[in-house]
Each structure stands twice: as C-alpha cells, then as structure tokens.
PADREN-341287 format. One record per residue (C-alpha): z, y, x; residue number from 1. Coordinates in steps of 0.001 Angstrom, whole numbers, plus 524288, in hexadecimal, padded with zeros to 5 digits. Layout:
     c3     c2     c1   nr
      Z      Y      X  NUM
...
//
This chain:
     c3     c2     c1   nr
  8603A  7AEFE  72C81    1
  85179  7AE93  72C8F    2
  85137  7B044  73B59    3
  85A45  7A480  73D2A    4
  85160  79C25  734A2    5
  845A0  7A055  73CA6    6
  84CA9  79D2A  74972    7
  84FFA  78F7C  7446E    8
  841E7  78D76  74054    9
  83CD9  79191  74DB2   10
  846B5  788F7  754C2   11
  84254  77D55  74CBA   12
  83452  78029  75093   13
  83812  77FE2  75EF8   14
  83CEB  771D8  75E4F   15
  83085  76CA8  7581B   16
  82757  76605  761B7   17
  81937  765D7  75E17   18
  81431  75859  761BB   19
  8079C  7581A  75A36   20
  7FF2E  761DD  75326   21
  7F505  75D86  7497D   22
  7E93D  765FC  747C9   23
  7DEFC  76432  73D5F   24
  7D17A  76852  7418A   25
  7C8CD  76CBC  7368B   26
  7BA30  76AED  736E0   27
  7B838  7797D  734BC   28
  7BE4B  77D9E  741B5   29
  7B6C4  786FD  74A53   30
  7AF07  7838C  7567C   31
  7BA12  7889F  75ECB   32
  7C369  77EA2  75906   33
  7B981  773EC  75B8A   34
  7B879  77828  769AF   35
  7C73A  777AA  76AEF   36
  7C70D  76A01  76518   37
  7BC73  765D9  76EB5   38
  7C463  76AE8  77A0D   39
  7D017  76371  774DD   40
  7C7E7  756FD  774B5   41
  7C246  7595D  78243   42
  7B46A  75C3C  77D96   43
  7B30B  769D4  78381   44
  7AB17  76C3B  78FD9   45
  7B5B4  77541  794DF   46
  7BED8  769BB  796E5   47
  7B634  763BE  7A155   48
  7B5DD  7706D  7A931   49
  7C417  7746E  7A7E1   50
  7CB8E  77335  7B4B9   51
  7D8AF  77015  7AE97   52
  7E148  76434  7B05D   53
  7E363  7626D  7A1B5   54
  7E217  75604  799EA   55
  7DDF8  75707  78BA4   56
  7E8FB  7537D  782AD   57
  7E0AF  749C5  77B0C   58
  7DC6C  74233  7872D   59
  7E24C  734A7  7879B   60
  7E76C  72D0A  79325   61
  7EC56  71F4E  794E1   62
  7FA4F  723D9  79710   63
  7FA97  72BD2  78A7F   64
  7F655  72163  780F5   65
  8040C  71ED0  77C05   66
  808E3  72CD3  77D07   67
  809A3  736D7  77250   68
  7FE2C  7405A  77323   69
  7FFD1  74CEE  76B6F   70
  7F391  753A3  766D5   71
  7EE50  75F99  76DA8   72
  7F4A4  76C7B  769AC   73
  7EAC4  7755D  762D1   74
  7F289  781D7  76512   75
  7ECEC  78C5D  76E0A   76
  7F1DF  78E79  77BCB   77
  7F54F  79C30  77FF7   78
  7ED17  7A25D  78A99   79
  7EFF8  7AEE6  791B9   80
  7E990  7BAB1  78B7D   81
  7E55D  7C70E  79239   82
  7E9B6  7CF31  786AC   83
  7F35E  7CB7A  77C09   84
  7F073  7D6ED  77301   85
  7E8C6  7CF2B  768D6   86
  7EEEF  7C1F3  76B6F   87
  7F289  7B9EE  75F5E   88
  7FDE9  7B08C  760AD   89
  7FB42  7A309  75B00   90
  8054B  79902  756F6   91
  80494  78CBD  75F44   92
  7FF88  7933E  76BB6   93
  802FD  78B14  777B0   94
  808D2  79163  783E6   95
  80A30  78A66  790DF   96
  817C0  78FB4  7932D   97
  8212E  799C7  78E24   98
  81D63  7A3E1  79863   99
  80F68  7A45D  79359  100
  81467  7A7BB  785D1  101
  81D96  7B22B  78AFD  102
  812A5  7B81E  7930C  103
  809B8  7B80E  78722  104
  8142A  7BEDC  77F0F  105
  8162B  7C8EA  789CB  106
  8079B  7CBE8  78A8F  107
  806DE  7CCBA  77BC2  108
  8123E  7D647  77B53  109
  80C96  7DF21  785C8  110
  7FEC9  7DF5E  78052  111
  802DD  7E14F  77222  112
  80EDE  7E9CA  7745B  113
  81836  7E18E  76C32  114
  826D6  7E072  76E64  115
  828B4  7D1AB  76F56  116
  834D7  7CAE1  7745A  117
  8385E  7BD00  77871  118
  843C4  7B9DA  76F6A  119
  84411  7AB83  773BB  120
  83FFF  7A660  780F2  121
  844FD  79931  78594  122
  83FBF  78BF7  789FB  123
  83B5C  787BB  77C4D  124
  836FD  793E7  7753B  125
  83292  7A1FB  77639  126
  8339E  7AB27  76A99  127
  82DC5  7B8D0  76AA7  128
  8300D  7C372  76093  129
  82B04  7D135  75ECC  130
  835C8  7DB63  75F6F  131
  82DC1  7E669  7597A  132
  831B3  7EE4A  74D63  133
  8400C  7EBED  7503B  134
  83E25  7DD2B  751AA  135
  8377B  7DC01  7445F  136
  829EC  7D86E  74942  137
  82647  7CAA7  74456  138
  81EE2  7C674  750A5  139
  824BD  7BA08  75660  140
  82040  7AEF0  75F41  141
  826DF  7A21F  76292  142
  8232C  79910  76DE7  143
  8289B  78B44  76EC0  144
  82838  7808E  778EF  145
  821DC  7735E  775DA  146
  82856  768F5  77E54  147
  81E59  75E78  77AE4  148
  81303  76697  78029  149
  81AE1  76EEB  789A7  150
  8147F  77B5F  784CC  151
  818BC  78767  77D6B  152
  8132A  78A4F  76FFA  153
  81336  7967B  7678E  154
  81A24  790E8  75B90  155
  81B60  79D39  75374  156
  81528  7AAAD  753AD  157
  81494  7B603  74A0E  158
  80A5C  7BF12  74FDA  159
  80D04  7CAF1  74749  160
  812CF  7D7CC  74BE0  161
  81946  7E235  74394  162
  81C41  7EB1E  74F23  163
  8147B  7F4F5  756F9  164
  8113E  7F586  7655F  165
  81C87  7F7EA  76ECD  166
  81BD9  800CE  77AB8  167
  826A9  7FA68  782B5  168
  823A6  7EC12  78512  169
  82F5B  7E4ED  78AAA  170
  827B9  7D88D  78DAA  171
  81F37  7DFB4  79792  172
  82762  7DC51  7A377  173
  82481  7DF70  7B19C  174
  81F85  7D1AA  7B45F  175
  814FB  7D282  7A9EC  176
  81166  7E046  7AE15  177
  8104D  7DC21  7BC60  178
  8056B  7D27C  7B8F7  179
  7FDCA  7DD7C  7B293  180
  80025  7E6C6  7BDF6  181
  7FC0D  7DC4B  7C7B7  182
  7ED94  7DEDB  7C5D0  183
  7EF1E  7ED8C  7C6EB  184
  7F788  7EC3F  7D30B  185
  7ECC5  7E4E9  7DA28  186
  7E371  7F05B  7D85D  187
  7ED8A  7FB2D  7D9FA  188
  7F94A  7F704  7E253  189
  7FEE4  804CC  7E1C6  190
  7FFAF  8057C  7D2FC  191
  80B1C  80D96  7CE35  192
  815A5  80943  7C4C6  193
  811D8  81411  7BB64  194
  803E6  80EDD  7BB1D  195
  8091D  8019A  7B6D6  196
  810A1  807FB  7ABD0  197
  804A7  80F9E  7A79A  198
  7FC72  80349  7A795  199
  8063D  7FC22  79EE9  200
  80679  80781  79567  201
  7F7BB  808D2  7953B  202
  7F421  7FA61  79484  203
  7FF12  7F475  78C50  204
  804ED  800B4  78611  205
  81229  7FD0E  78BAA  206
  81C3E  804F2  792F9  207
  820EC  7FF62  79FF8  208
  82CDB  8044E  7A72B  209
  82C20  808A6  7B54E  210
  834E6  7FDA3  7BA04  211
  82CC8  7F353  7B300  212
  82022  7F8BB  7B8AA  213
  82633  7F915  7C635  214
  82AA4  7EAE9  7C528  215
  81D33  7E6DE  7C053  216
  8169F  7ED82  7CBCF  217
  81FF3  7E701  7D566  218
  81D7F  7D994  7CF85  219
  80EC3  7DBBA  7CF9F  220
  80F4C  7E05D  7DDBA  221
  816BB  7D430  7E1D9  222
  80CC7  7CBF1  7DAAB  223
  80132  7D2A0  7E131  224
  80669  7D4B4  7EEDD  225
  810F6  7CA53  7EFC9  226
  81FAB  7CA5E  7F0B6  227
  825E1  7D054  7FCDA  228
  8302A  7C5CE  7FF23  229
  826F9  7BA97  7FC40  230
  81CE8  7BF93  805F7  231
  8270E  7C0FA  810B1  232
  82B62  7B314  80DE8  233
  81D9D  7ADC6  80FD3  234
  81A3E  7B5E4  81BBD  235
  81A29  7A9F4  824C5  236
  810EC  7A2F7  81B86  237
  807C5  7AE9F  81BD3  238
  807DB  7AEF4  82AB0  239
  804A7  7A06E  82B21  240
  7F941  7A280  821CC  241
  7F3E7  7ADB1  82A13  242
  7F466  7A554  83659  243
  7EDD9  79A15  82F36  244
  7E288  7A213  829D4  245
  7E098  7AAA2  835EE  246
  7E281  7A23D  84229  247
  7E605  7A986  84E83  248
  7EDB4  7B3FF  84749  249
  7FBB5  7B80B  84A12  250
  806BA  7B940  84034  251
  81487  7BC85  84499  252
  82010  7BEA6  83B85  253
  82D1A  7C3D6  84044  254
  8394B  7C1A2  83822  255
  847B8  7C47C  839CC  256
  85069  7B895  837BE  257
  85D94  7BE85  83B51  258
  862A4  7BDC5  82D5C  259
  85E6E  7AF97  82B8B  260
  8522D  7B33E  823EA  261
  844D3  7B691  82967  262
  84381  7C53A  82701  263
  835EC  7CAB7  8291B  264
  83410  7D4B0  83402  265
  82590  7D562  83759  266
  818CE  7CDE2  8373D  267
  80D0A  7CE40  8405C  268
  7FFBE  7C92B  83C07  269
  7F39C  7C99B  84499  270
  7E7A4  7C249  84015  271
  7DE89  7BCC9  84A44  272
  7D338  7C48F  844B5  273
  7DA47  7D16C  84783  274
  7D9D5  7CEDA  85616  275
  7CB9F  7CADA  855A9  276
  7CDD7  7BFDA  85F45  277
  7D127  7C05F  86D9F  278
  7C383  7C51A  87136  279
  7C504  7D2DF  86BB3  280
  7D3DC  7D465  86BC9  281
  7D6D3  7DF04  875C0  282
  7E18E  7E89F  87923  283
  7E831  7F067  86E74  284
  7EA5C  7FEFB  86CD9  285
  7F67D  802E5  86531  286
  7F650  80F44  85D04  287
  8030E  81423  85701  288
  80738  8203E  84F7C  289
  81580  82458  850E0  290
  81B98  81750  854B2  291
  82294  81AD6  8613F  292
  827FF  80D2E  86346  293
  81A71  80737  864A2  294
  8180A  80DD7  871B8  295
  82291  80654  878FE  296
  820BE  7F9D3  87124  297
  81227  7F8D6  873FB  298
  81413  7FC67  88246  299
  81D9E  7F120  8837E  300
  81620  7E6F2  87BB0  301
  80814  7EB2B  87E85  302
  80848  7F2BE  88B57  303
  7F968  7F2ED  88CA7  304
  7F6D8  7F819  87EFA  305
  7F2BB  80643  87D7C  306
  7FA9C  80E95  87409  307
  7F57A  81A76  86CC3  308
  7FCC1  8239D  863AB  309
  7F6A8  82821  85701  310
  7F3E7  8368D  85924  311
  7F598  8396D  84AAF  312
  803B2  8349A  84A9E  313
  8062B  83AFE  857BB  314
  801A8  8480A  85258  315
  80A4E  84619  8464F  316
  81628  84640  84F3D  317
  8107D  8514A  8576A  318
  80E06  859D3  84B88  319
  81C2B  85924  8470A  320
  81FDD  861EB  8526F  321
  81319  86868  8564E  322
  80A1E  86BBA  84B17  323
  7FDFB  873E4  84B52  324
  7EF67  871E6  84BC0  325
  7EE26  875F8  859FB  326
  7F7D8  86BE9  85F00  327
  7F185  86189  85697  328
  7E41A  863FE  85C8D  329
  7E9A9  8643B  86A55  330
  7F0A9  8575C  86846  331
  7E464  8510B  862D6  332
  7DC48  85640  86E29  333
  7E5FA  8509F  877D8  334
  7E5C5  84380  870E3  335
  7D6E4  842A0  87098  336
  7D50A  846AE  87ECE  337
  7CEA2  83B79  88608  338
  7D27B  83EF8  89410  339
  7DF85  843E1  8999E  340
  7DAC1  85142  89DEE  341
  7D685  854D9  8901D  342
  7E3AA  85037  88AEA  343
  7EAE5  858D6  894A3  344
  7E2F4  864C5  890B4  345
  7E62F  862E7  8825E  346
  7F490  860FD  8855E  347
  7F4E9  86D9E  88D40  348
  7EEF1  874BF  881B0  349
  7F9AF  86F49  87910  350
  803DB  8738A  882F4  351
  7FECA  88165  88226  352
  80000  88124  87356  353
  80D13  87A20  871E6  354
  81571  87586  87D40  355
  81DF9  86CA4  874DD  356
  8123C  865C1  86EEB  357
  80D09  86346  87C93  358
  819FE  85D3A  880D3  359
  81A54  854C8  874A4  360
  80CF2  84EC7  8773F  361
  80E27  84DDA  885F9  362
  81A36  8454A  88425  363
  811A3  83AF3  87D82  364
  80985  83335  88718  365
  7FB12  83680  884FC  366
  7F751  82835  88687  367
  7FC35  8262D  87899  368
  7F4D9  8311F  871BE  369
  7EA14  83723  87A42  370
  7DCC2  83155  87D17  371
  7DD9A  836CF  88ACE  372
  7E6D3  82B8E  88E70  373
  7E071  820A3  88699  374
  7DB4A  8152D  88E6C  375
  7CE61  80E04  88D25  376
  7D545  80164  88982  377
  7D50A  80333  87AC4  378
  7C84F  80AEC  87960  379
  7CE47  8120D  86DE4  380
  7D040  820B9  86D33  381
  7D66D  82129  85FB0  382
  7E1F9  82A84  85EA7  383
  7E678  827AC  850DB  384
  7EB9F  81C04  84983  385
  7E227  81CF7  83E28  386
  7DE0B  80EB8  83F7E  387
  7EBCC  80A1D  83C70  388
  7EDB7  81498  83219  389
  7E12C  81076  82B60  390
  7E571  80238  82B74  391
  7F2CC  80647  8266C  392
  7ECA7  80D8E  81B02  393
  7E5E5  80102  816CD  394
  7F2D7  7F9A9  81685  395
  7FAC3  8043F  80FCB  396
  7FACB  7FCC5  802E2  397
  7FE30  7EFC4  80949  398
  80A41  7F45D  8108E  399
  812F2  7F3A7  80495  400
  80EE6  7E5D5  800E0  401
  8160B  7D92A  8045E  402
  81459  7D47A  8123F  403
  80A7D  7C990  8102A  404
  80285  7D1F4  806DF  405
  802BF  7DCB9  8111C  406
  7FE08  7D392  81BDA  407
  7F399  7CE00  81305  408
  7EE90  7DB8A  80F62  409
  7ED2A  7DEDB  81DCD  410
  7E68C  7D1EC  820E9  411
  7DD75  7D2FC  8152A  412
  7D988  7E0E4  818B9  413
  7D682  7DCF4  826C0  414
  7CF52  7D0BC  82266  415
  7C642  7D8B2  819B2  416
  7C482  7E2FF  82443  417
  7C11A  7D866  82E2C  418
  7B6E4  7D2AF  8250A  419
  7B13D  7E011  821BC  420
  7AFDB  7E414  82FF7  421
  7AA18  7D6D2  8334F  422
  79FA0  7D8F8  8291C  423
  79DB5  7E732  82CE4  424
  79AB7  7E418  83B14  425
  78F79  7DB56  83715  426
  788AE  7E727  830F9  427
  78997  7EF57  83D61  428
  77C3C  7F15C  843A2  429
  7812F  7F86A  84FD0  430
  788F8  7F45F  85BA9  431
  79398  7FEE8  85BD6  432
  79DC3  80026  8511D  433
  79B58  80B6E  84796  434
  7A6F9  81429  84ACE  435
  7A4E7  812AC  85968  436
  79689  815BF  85791  437
  79A42  8221F  85043  438
  7A328  826B1  85B3E  439
  798B7  823BA  86550  440
  78EC3  82BA9  85DA6  441
  7980C  83735  85DDF  442
  79946  83624  86CA4  443
  78A80  8358A  86DC4  444
  7895E  8426E  86681  445
  79345  848DD  86F91  446
  78C45  843D6  87BB0  447
  781D4  84E62  87A7B  448
  78B93  8585A  87FBE  449
  78D7A  850F3  88CA2  450
  78464  850C2  8985D  451
  78561  844E9  8A19E  452
  782CD  8459D  8B048  453
  78020  83912  8B7CF  454
  788FE  8360B  8C35A  455
  786EE  827CF  8C769  456
  783EE  81ABE  8C0F4  457
  78883  81D46  8B2FB  458
  79272  827DC  8B62F  459
  7902B  8354A  8B042  460
  79638  8429E  8AF9B  461
  7958D  8484B  8A1FC  462
  797B1  856AD  89F2F  463
  797A1  85EA7  892C2  464
  78C1E  86766  88F91  465
  794F2  87353  88FED  466
  7975E  879AE  89D12  467
  7A624  8784C  89BEF  468
  7A5CB  86AA2  89611  469
  7ACA9  85E8B  89B06  470
  7A727  8549A  8A483  471
  7AA03  8460C  8A433  472
  7A655  83A28  8AC39  473
  7A015  82E57  8A59A  474
  79E83  820B4  8AB61  475
  79674  817E9  8A2A2  476
  79931  80BBD  8AABA  477
  7A7F3  80C6E  8A8CD  478
  7A714  8128B  89B29  479
  7AF5B  81E14  89F55  480
  7AF19  82CAB  89CFF  481
  7B8A9  8366F  8A2C2  482
  7BB72  83B88  8950D  483
  7C151  82DF9  89237  484
  7BC45  82E12  88449  485
  7B343  8228B  886E8  486
  7BE2E  81ABD  88D3E  487
  7C87E  81C02  882A9  488
  7BF63  81A3B  876EF  489
  7B53E  810BE  87C21  490
  7AA62  81905  87630  491
  7A1AF  820CD  87F93  492
  7A4D0  82F4D  87F6C  493
  79ACA  83A21  87E74  494
  79AB0  83B89  88D56  495
  79762  82D32  88F36  496
  78D2E  82D72  88463  497
  78666  838E2  88B1D  498
  78522  83100  897B5  499
  78037  82522  8902E  500
  7758C  82D2A  889E4  501
  77262  832E0  89745  502
  76EC4  82578  89CB9  503
  76972  8201B  88FC6  504
  7748F  816C6  88C88  505
  778DB  812F8  87EDC  506
  78711  816EA  87C12  507
  78892  80B10  8731A  508
  78811  8024A  87F0F  509
  794A1  8087A  88433  510
  79CA5  80582  87807  511
  7A7A3  7FBAE  87AF2  512
  7A6D4  7EE23  8751C  513
  7B244  7F050  86BD8  514
  7AA59  7FA9C  86485  515
  79E6E  7F1DF  86294  516
  799FC  7E9E8  85703  517
  79C3B  7DD1C  85E30  518
  7AABD  7E00C  85FF3  519
  7ABCB  7E436  851BD  520
  7A5F1  7D745  84D93  521
  7AEFA  7CFB7  8568F  522
  7BAE0  7D6FC  8515E  523
  7B854  7D3B9  84320  524
  7B259  7C656  84583  525
  7BFB2  7C02B  843B0  526
  7C39D  7BC9C  835DA  527
  7D038  7BF5C  82EA9  528
  7D191  7B360  8261F  529
  7D74C  7B436  81865  530
  7E501  7AF88  81502  531
  7E8A7  7A739  80945  532
  7F1F4  7AB40  7FE8B  533
  80077  7A859  7FF94  534
  7FF07  79CCE  7F65A  535
  7F748  7959F  800E9  536
  8001C  798B4  80C75  537
  806EB  78DE5  813B9  538
  815AD  78EBA  81338  539
  81B54  78F93  820D6  540
  8289A  78AD7  82584  541
  82D1C  7983E  829F9  542
  838C4  79E3F  822F2  543
  83630  7A80D  81844  544
  835E4  7B638  81C9F  545
  83E06  7C027  81567  546
  83977  7CE47  813EA  547
  84020  7D883  81C73  548
  84B39  7E097  81745  549
  84586  7EBD0  80F97  550
  849C5  7F919  81440  551
  848C3  80344  809AB  552
  8451E  80FEA  81053  553
  84856  81D0C  80A3D  554
  83DD2  82358  80234  555
  8318D  81DC5  7FC5C  556
  829D6  8143A  804E6  557
  81DE6  81AAA  80AE4  558
  810EF  813D3  80CE4  559
  8087E  81F27  8114B  560
  80899  82617  81E3C  561
  811CE  83182  81F04  562
  80986  83DA7  81EFF  563
  80C3B  8488D  82869  564
  810A9  855A0  822C1  565
  80372  85BF0  82505  566
  7FCB5  850A5  81DED  567
  80419  852B8  8113D  568
  7FC7B  85987  8067D  569
  800AE  85EFF  7F977  570
  7F3D7  85B2B  7F352  571
  7E5EF  8592E  7F78A  572
  7E392  867A6  7FA1A  573
  7EFBC  86D30  800BB  574
  7F7F8  868F8  80C60  575
  806A7  8699C  80AD3  576
  80F3D  871E7  813A1  577
  8158E  865DB  81987  578
  81515  865CE  82850  579
  813E2  87498  829BC  580
  81EF1  87BE9  83047  581
  82588  8857E  82724  582
  826EB  893D9  82A88  583
  832C6  89BE0  826B7  584
  82FFD  8A847  81F07  585
  83C02  8AF3B  824C4  586
  83B7C  8ACD9  83375  587
  82D34  8A8B1  83412  588
  830AF  89C94  83C06  589
  82B4A  88ED2  83A6C  590
  83329  882D2  836FC  591
  83B22  887AB  82B5D  592
  83A58  88FE4  81F1A  593
  8425E  89B37  819F5  594
  84C58  8926E  8135A  595
  85211  88DEC  82051  596
  84E8E  899BF  82887  597
  859F1  89DFC  83156  598
  8567A  8AC66  82F53  599
  857FE  8ABA3  820BE  600
  86340  8B3EB  81B8E  601
  86E96  8ABDE  8166D  602
  8701B  8AA97  807D1  603
  87C0A  8B1CD  8028E  604
  882B5  8AA48  7F7CF  605
  88854  8B2B6  7ECCB  606
  8973D  8B352  7EC28  607
  8A0A2  8B690  7E133  608
  8A379  8C40E  7E6E8  609
  8950E  8C779  7E633  610
  8945A  8C480  7D7C5  611
  894A8  8D0C4  7CEFF  612
  8A0BB  8D245  7C67A  613
  8A1E6  8D7F8  7B8DA  614
  8A6ED  8E62F  7B8A1  615
  8B428  8E813  7B24E  616
  8B477  8EFBB  7A5BF  617
  8BCA7  8FC2B  7A56A  618
  8C9AC  8FB7C  79E73  619
  8C72D  9074F  795C5  620
  8BCE8  908B4  78B7A  621
  8B697  91406  792C4  622
  8A97C  9115F  79953  623
  8AA17  90EFA  7A7F8  624
  8A7E6  91AF3  7B05D  625
  89E55  91A62  7BBD7  626
  8A4B9  91AEB  7C94A  627
  8A5FA  9281D  7CFA4  628
  89D95  928CA  7DBF7  629
  8A4F3  92BA9  7E888  630
  8A0BF  930DC  7F5A3  631
  8A0B1  9234F  7FBCB  632
  8987D  91D75  7F10D  633
  88E6C  9283E  7F279  634
  88CDE  927A0  8012D  635
  88D84  918BD  80263  636
  88508  911AD  7F877  637
  8894E  9043D  7F412  638
  88180  8F972  7FAEA  639
  87972  8F097  7F1F4  640
  87EAF  8E337  7EEB0  641
  87760  8D8EF  7F6A4  642
  86FB7  8CEEC  7EED9  643
  87330  8C102  7F1CE  644
  868E1  8B64A  7F334  645
  86AA3  8AA56  7EB10  646
  86671  89D31  7F03F  647
  85AB9  89757  7E977  648
  858FC  888C7  7E986  649
  84B59  883AE  7E797  650
  8485D  875DA  7E3E4  651
  83EFB  86F98  7ED56  652
  834EC  86771  7E62E  653
//
C-alpha cells in the first residue's frame, strides 16, 4: 500500500511544470556565489572571450517585451566526469538529454560497483533503483522532463547505499567497454581478448565474459580502422580524392555487375610520385617466387621485360626431392656463375653427384635463375626476392584491415619513406650511393690478386696471380669484361678495377648514372601529397560497391609466411626433426619407420582357443594323481606355447 502511495506521489510530481524559481540571495554568501551572480548578470570577463552562440537569459530584445520571461535556473548542469567514484548526486541537476543521464548512471555503476537498474525509462521519466541486498537498498534517482525548458532535471535522489560492491556489473555492456578499449587498441592492435578481460578486472574490479570482450574488441576495431562494408561503398570517392590530391596518378577499379550490383574484384593505384616522372621511368624487371602463371602472362603483356626467379623459392621446391648440403652448394654455385662456361662446370659436378637433380634443374631455363644468362638491360644481379619480402613484412599488420585503411597505410608508409629519403640525400657528401660504394670497395680489395697486361687503347688482359688462375679480357671503353660480372651488375668487377688502377683511373667515374647521388635525388624529388579524411571527400555519382563474397577457408587464417620443415624449431636452442627423412630400425631403409615396415612380422591376434581353460575337478574325493610318463612323452618333449603379441595403441600428442 505504501508503494502505491509513493507511485502516485511521483506521478503527480511528473505533471508539475516549473515555470519560475525564486531564489533569495543572502548577504553572507561566499565569493563563489557572487562570481556566479556576476556571470548571470554578464559582468564576468569570461563572457567576452567565450566562443559560444548563447544569449544570456536576462538580455532583453524588442520582440520579447510582451513575452513571459522566466528567471534563470540556479540549478547546476551536469558535466562529464573522468571518474564517478566520489561523485555526489544533487537534486535539481540539469541534463541536456536523457542519454547523458543514462551514461552518467552507467559510469557511476561501473566505477562504484553498484547494482543499479532502470526500472522506468520512457519519453517523460527515468527512474533508477539499486537492486543490492535483495532489492532492499534505499538508493533511488528520478529524472523528469521539463517541457517549458526542454531539458531533463534530476527531481529526486537518495544517495545512500546499504549494499556492498558487486563483482558482476550488468550495465557494463560491450558498447561502453569498446570506448575504453579504443585507446589501447590504437597502441596495441593485436591485443588479445583475455587481456581485455584482465584489464576490466584490474581497473574496475568487474568480471567480463569472453563474448562481451570479443564484441567490444570488434566494435573498437571498426571504430579505429573503419567498417568493411562502408569502406567498399566509398571506394570511388576515395579514388577521386587520390586523383585530386595527386595529379597525374592512376586509379582503376574493376567490379562485377552480373548480379545487378557492383561487386568488388580488384583495385590498382599508382601515384605519380612512384614513377618519378617520365625522365627516370625505365624498363622493369619482374621477380617472382613460385607463381608459374606469371611467366606466360608477362611474356604476353610485357615481351621486353626480363624475368628472374627467386632462388630461395626455387631451392624450396628443389629441396623437397633432392636434399643435402652438397646439392645446395652446387645449385647456388650454378646460380651465381656469371658466364655460361662456369655454369656448365657446376652442372656437370651436380650430374656426377645426383643424375635426377641435374635433370630437374636442366629442365628450367637458366635465363630465369642463373646470372650466366642475365642481360645488361636491368643492371641488377639480385637472385632473391628479399626486397618484396621486406616490403611485405612492413604491411603484415595492414593486410587484415578494411580496404581503404589498407590503401592508406601503404600510401602513408611510402609518403614518410619518400620524405625521409629526400632529407637523407641532402646529407650525403659523396657522389656514389652508400651500398654501391661498399660493393665497389670490396671489388677494389680483390683487385690486388689480378695482374693486367695492356693490349691496345684501353683493352687489357687480366690474369690471376696464381699460375693456374683464370684470365679475362677487359675493355674500359665499352664497359665490358669477359667474366660478365660488370655487365650484369653495372658495378666494375675486380678485373676492371685492376686495369683502372693500372692506368691511374678512378673507379667511381665508371659507376652508372642510376647509382649516383643525382639519380637518387631525382627519384625522391617528387612528392606524395597527403589525402583528406573521408568526411571531406566529394561524393561521386558512381554506384556503391559491394564487398566480394567471403569465402571461409578451412583452418585458421594465416598471416605469416609458411616456414619450411627445416626452419621449424622447438625452441630457441633446438631444431625440430621436421624435414628430415626417417630411417626404419628394422630394414634400415629411409622413408618410413618400423610401424609401417613391410618386413615387420604380422601381429597375431589372440583367439578363444588360445585362452587357457580351468582344469576339471576329479569326481572322487581322492587327490588327483600325476600322469604316468610314456615312451613318447619322454623322447618327444612338448613344444612351448608361443606368446602372442598384443597391439599397443599410443596416443599421439
């Protein structure tokens, strides 16, 4: 009965509209109250500097002379607090809207550990009660709407608790938790769900379920990196912004419209700064790993481009059939040979070791993997794909992000790299680039083992200091050496450096222009201009792009490179046995173990006839007599009963 009376009293309070509040100001008020009164009258200096479009309530205008002017409300206005642990609720507090009050209650619950609940929540009122101590806690708060002022006011509050702190806070939802995880996710994008749960328990003394922590992380990730579908929808707008900020660039988007909707297939972005302008844009050299389809595709589209296989990936396939340190060294020697005769010698050595390995490599054209067939067009003798692998390692964290965020991470990384290299080249006090200078210094040290002999003009014959050493021909005018090392790399070899020192020439003068400081400056002189945020993009008239159909592949998605068996390690001190051929302990052959060995004796399963039976008791009460030995039993002993082997099943961990 008392509860019904209280409900009627509260409902009557809801219908009351506060039109005017009279406040008596005593002369003994503090200086703070006087300052508030001065601000109300417009006498504070802060009013002249405030950049807010607010009109004081006591200011008069010609249109408002005949209108009713209520006095200014003296009640405090709620402001967001960083911590609600020591917050004291005051009757009459003004809230801008209902959501601010609900958010304040939620923060108060989480920081204080109380079990509050919204018992009423509609367009005119919000009532909150504490459900602690079996719903006997007296804490209660009531928020009502004032139509005359269009604000919400805290009409009633009893800020007294009779309950203790709760461990499970129901008001801590995934949305609130995502805002707290947002800051951590910026610093640590790979944070685990368990770390989020530990943070909630450590900071707010609250248990969080795994599903709630997972939802909070997903919401925070979408807030930080963007939504996948939304970024696909605005892909045309992003391409237009890139073309606007970086003139001369190329952006191509391919979609599939067979189903009536534009389904994304692929995108191509090439900024003008990447090419460096038409002055330094030259032929391309394509390096691939195990992509067999690229050979025919590049030959058809770019017939003049030179193709090179990555020797590391080529050896990965070679090692699956032909392992061993000797074959590995022979293959590497054949790949690094700079002239055909040296390549043939190494291949003959491999043939003597393993005929099948020789046939495997001879079937692959040496122009793809041996320096002996490289041309002087590219001036690059690199045999591995480490440049692409190094760039891929930088983008390993961006590959799982939405498409526009992924493209922006790549563009931002290249923009900073362009600016860094542009600044670095200004500090260079030499003409040749550092890495090229280091390689040239190494060739200069090796030149002391070669003796040049002058033939004509600037043609020399160079022989090794040993009596059985090699001899090569060097022509300084055409920048050629019969070892072909100078031709395919662009850097003078030790033979050429020996002839240069013989006639007092500086080897730096024979370095090609693309290895000089001037070319480095020209390459990074172009600027990658920044791109505005999506809020400033111009909306294009192209149809919205839908994301491609997601194909869920079996197993867990992998982001790292698949390691070869010999690269796997148990820990930091011991290599695992993966990749090693197993040896059988029965037949001593490779390729299997004793479990599947064909020479292993078959396992005899026990039968019912082999089971021992209980002896029958004699019918009489006399003790059983031992059997009388016969002549046959003496001459022919009874064979022993064979022992049967039982199968043992081991659980593989």
